C-alpha positions as CSV (number, residue, x, y, z in Angstrom):
1,M,26.0,-1.1,5.6
2,A,24.8,-3.9,3.6
3,I,22.3,-3.4,0.9
4,V,20.2,-6.2,-0.5
5,G,17.1,-7.3,-2.2
6,S,16.0,-6.2,-5.5
7,G,14.9,-3.3,-7.8
8,G,17.5,-0.5,-6.8
9,K,20.3,-1.5,-4.5
10,A,23.2,0.2,-6.6
11,T,21.2,3.3,-7.2
12,L,20.3,3.6,-3.3
13,M,24.0,2.8,-2.5
14,Y,25.3,5.7,-4.7
15,R,22.6,8.1,-3.4
16,L,23.7,7.3,0.1
17,A,27.4,7.7,-0.7
18,G,26.7,11.2,-2.3
19,E,24.5,12.4,0.7
20,A,27.3,11.2,3.1
21,V,30.1,13.2,1.0
22,D,28.1,16.1,1.1
23,R,28.1,15.8,4.9
24,G,31.8,15.6,5.1
25,Y,32.4,11.9,5.3
26,A,34.7,9.5,3.4
27,V,32.9,6.8,1.8
28,I,33.8,3.3,-0.1
29,T,31.2,1.8,-2.2
30,T,31.8,-2.0,-3.1
31,S,30.2,-5.2,-3.5
32,T,30.3,-8.7,-2.3
33,T,28.5,-10.1,-5.4
34,H,28.6,-8.2,-8.7
35,L,28.0,-4.6,-9.9
36,H,28.2,-2.9,-13.2
37,P,30.8,-0.4,-13.7
38,P,30.3,2.7,-12.1
39,T,29.9,6.1,-14.0
40,S,31.6,9.5,-13.0
41,K,28.3,10.5,-11.5
42,Q,28.1,7.6,-9.3
43,T,31.7,7.8,-7.8
44,R,34.7,9.9,-7.7
45,G,37.1,7.3,-8.1
46,F,37.2,3.4,-9.3
47,Y,39.7,0.5,-8.4
48,V,39.6,-2.9,-9.6
49,T,42.0,-4.9,-7.2
50,A,43.0,-7.7,-9.5
51,E,44.1,-5.0,-12.0
52,T,45.8,-2.8,-9.4
53,P,47.9,-5.0,-7.1
54,D,49.1,-1.9,-5.3
55,W,45.7,-0.8,-4.3
56,P,46.4,-0.8,-0.6
57,T,48.9,1.9,-1.2
58,L,47.0,4.0,-3.8
59,V,43.5,4.0,-2.4
60,P,43.8,5.6,1.1
61,P,45.2,8.8,-0.2
62,E,42.7,8.9,-3.1
63,L,40.0,8.4,-0.5
64,K,41.3,11.3,1.6
65,R,41.4,13.5,-1.3
66,R,38.3,12.5,-3.3
67,R,36.1,11.6,-0.4
68,H,34.5,8.7,-2.2
69,V,35.9,5.8,-4.3
70,T,34.6,2.5,-5.2
71,V,36.6,-0.8,-5.0
72,L,35.8,-4.1,-6.6
73,G,37.5,-7.4,-7.0
74,A,38.1,-8.2,-10.8
75,R,36.6,-7.7,-14.5
76,P,35.1,-11.1,-15.7
77,R,33.5,-9.0,-18.4
78,P,33.5,-5.4,-19.6
79,D,30.0,-4.7,-18.4
80,K,30.3,-6.6,-15.0
81,L,32.8,-6.6,-12.1
82,K,33.1,-9.1,-9.5
83,G,32.9,-8.0,-5.9
84,L,35.5,-8.4,-3.0
85,D,35.7,-11.7,-1.2
86,A,35.8,-11.6,2.8
87,D,39.6,-11.4,3.1
88,E,39.7,-8.4,0.5
89,L,36.8,-6.6,2.4
90,E,38.6,-7.1,5.6
91,R,41.7,-5.6,4.3
92,L,39.9,-2.7,2.7
93,R,38.3,-1.8,6.1
94,K,41.7,-1.9,7.9
95,V,43.7,-0.3,5.1
96,C,41.3,2.5,4.3
97,A,39.3,3.1,7.4
98,P,36.5,4.8,5.6
99,D,34.0,6.5,7.7
100,L,31.2,4.7,5.6
101,L,31.6,1.5,3.8
102,L,28.6,0.8,1.7
103,I,28.1,-2.7,0.2
104,K,25.7,-4.2,-2.2
105,A,25.4,-7.6,-0.9
106,D,22.9,-9.3,-3.2
107,G,22.1,-9.7,-6.8
108,A,18.7,-10.2,-8.4
109,R,19.6,-10.9,-12.1
110,A,17.8,-7.6,-13.0
111,R,14.6,-9.0,-12.1
112,L,12.0,-6.8,-10.3
113,F,11.5,-9.1,-7.1
114,K,13.2,-12.0,-5.5
115,A,13.5,-14.2,-2.6
116,P,17.0,-15.1,-1.5
117,G,18.5,-18.6,-2.0
118,D,20.5,-20.5,0.7
119,H,23.7,-18.7,-0.1
120,E,22.2,-15.2,-0.2
121,P,22.5,-12.5,0.7
122,V,26.5,-12.3,1.0
123,V,26.6,-10.0,4.2
124,S,30.0,-9.8,5.6
125,A,31.5,-9.9,9.2
126,G,31.4,-6.4,10.6
127,T,28.1,-5.3,8.9
128,T,26.6,-2.8,11.4
129,R,23.4,-1.9,9.4
130,G,21.3,-3.6,6.8
131,V,18.8,-2.1,4.1
132,I,16.4,-4.3,2.4
133,V,15.1,-2.9,-1.0
134,A,12.1,-3.9,-3.0
135,S,10.6,-2.2,-6.0
136,L,7.1,-1.2,-6.1
137,R,7.1,-1.8,-9.9
138,A,7.0,-5.7,-8.8
139,V,3.4,-5.5,-7.6
140,G,1.3,-7.1,-10.3
141,I,4.0,-9.2,-12.1
142,P,3.4,-12.8,-12.4
143,L,5.3,-15.2,-10.3
144,V,7.3,-16.6,-13.2
145,E,11.0,-16.9,-13.8
146,R,11.4,-14.2,-16.4
147,Q,10.1,-11.8,-14.0
148,V,11.0,-12.8,-10.6
149,H,14.4,-14.2,-9.3
150,R,13.7,-17.6,-7.5
151,P,10.2,-17.7,-7.7
152,E,10.0,-21.0,-6.3
153,R,11.4,-19.5,-3.0
154,V,8.9,-16.6,-3.0
155,G,6.2,-19.3,-3.3
156,R,7.4,-21.3,-0.4
157,L,7.7,-18.4,1.9
158,T,4.4,-16.8,0.9
159,G,2.0,-19.4,-0.5
160,L,1.8,-17.5,-3.8
161,G,1.1,-20.0,-6.9
162,E,3.1,-20.1,-10.0
163,G,1.8,-17.4,-12.4
164,E,-0.3,-15.6,-9.8
165,P,0.5,-11.9,-9.4
166,V,2.8,-10.4,-6.8
167,T,0.7,-8.4,-4.2
168,P,2.1,-5.7,-1.5
169,E,1.4,-8.4,1.0
170,V,3.3,-10.8,-0.9
171,I,6.2,-8.3,-1.0
172,A,5.9,-7.7,2.8
173,G,5.8,-11.5,3.6
174,V,9.2,-12.0,1.7
175,V,11.1,-8.9,3.0
176,S,10.0,-9.6,6.6
177,H,10.3,-13.5,6.8
178,P,12.6,-14.8,9.3
179,E,14.0,-17.3,6.6
180,A,14.6,-14.7,4.0
181,Y,16.9,-11.9,4.3
182,R,16.6,-11.6,7.9
183,R,18.6,-14.7,8.5
184,A,21.8,-13.3,7.0
185,F,22.0,-10.5,9.7
186,P,22.8,-10.8,13.3
187,E,20.0,-9.8,15.6
188,S,21.8,-6.9,17.0
189,V,22.1,-5.4,13.4
190,P,19.1,-2.9,12.8
191,L,17.3,-3.5,9.6
192,S,15.7,-0.7,7.4
193,L,13.1,-1.3,4.4
194,Y,13.3,0.8,1.3
195,L,10.6,0.6,-1.2
196,S,12.0,2.0,-4.5
197,C,9.9,3.5,-7.4
198,A,7.4,5.3,-5.3
199,E,6.8,7.8,-8.0
200,D,3.3,8.9,-7.7
201,A,0.2,8.7,-5.4
202,E,-0.8,5.4,-6.5
203,S,2.5,3.6,-5.8
204,R,3.1,5.5,-2.3
205,A,-0.3,4.0,-1.7
206,L,1.0,0.5,-2.3
207,A,4.0,1.4,0.0
208,R,1.6,1.9,2.9
209,R,-0.2,-1.3,2.1
210,I,3.2,-3.1,2.4
211,L,3.8,-1.3,5.7
212,A,0.6,-2.4,7.0
213,A,1.5,-5.8,6.4
214,V,4.9,-5.8,8.0
215,P,5.1,-6.7,11.6
216,G,5.8,-3.7,13.7
217,S,9.2,-5.0,15.1
218,V,10.9,-6.1,12.1
219,F,12.4,-2.9,10.6
220,E,13.9,0.2,12.5
221,G,12.6,2.3,9.7
222,V,10.6,1.9,6.5
223,Y,11.0,4.2,3.5
224,C,9.8,5.0,-0.1
225,G,11.1,7.0,-2.7
226,D,12.0,7.4,-6.5
227,I,15.8,8.1,-6.4
228,Q,16.2,7.5,-10.1
229,R,15.1,11.2,-10.3
230,S,17.9,13.2,-8.9
231,A,15.6,15.4,-6.9
232,A,13.3,12.8,-5.6
233,V,13.0,12.9,-1.9
234,I,13.0,9.7,0.1
235,T,9.9,9.6,2.4
236,Q,10.0,7.9,5.8
237,L,6.8,5.9,6.4
238,A,7.4,4.3,9.8
C-alpha cells in the first residue's frame, strides 16, 4: 500500500501497521522518499540498509518474531532517513515476504497541503492499494510557499490565485484531479482518501464538504479521523 499526500502520512502508516499487527499480520513499514526516524511506539524494529549490509539475513527472522519492522535506505542526517529505491524495495518484498508492506511514497516538506510535482509521488511497481492523505487544517491557509508545497501546481489544477485561502473544494479538486496523485497509480489500483485532523464537529463538516465536491467514482472509500490521539476513531464517510 502506498500512502501519499500531505498532513499525516507517517502517522497513518504506523496506525495501520499497529492495527494489522493486532490482527496477526506481519508488517513492514518503509518509504520511497524520506522519513523521520521511527520511535519505539511506532515500530518494533528498525533497520537502515546502508548501515546493515547483511539486512537480507537479519530482517526476515526479526519480522517473524516482532511482527512489525521498519526498513529504510540511508541516513543522510540524524533526523531524516532516505527511503528505498526500486531495486531495494523489490528485494525487500522477495526476501521478507510480509503480509502487508506499507510505503510512505510522497513528501510535503512539512507543509499542510500540496499538489504533486511531475516526479511525485514515488509509487513503486507492485503497489496494490493507494491512500491519499489531506489535512483538514489546510482549510483557510493562504496559497503561499511557506504554507503550501508547490502552490503553483495547486493554482494550475484548481484556479486558486496566489494568497487566496484554500477551501474544501480546492482540496477536493487536487486530491481527485487526474493529473495529480491519480496519474501515479495504475487504473486497476483502488484509491482511498483519508482526511486527517477531523477533531471536532466543525472539522468533520469540512470533511463532508470535501466529500460532496469529489466525483463519486474516484475513491473506493473516503475516511476522516484524528489519529494523533491514540484512541481516536477513523470514520468512513463514503
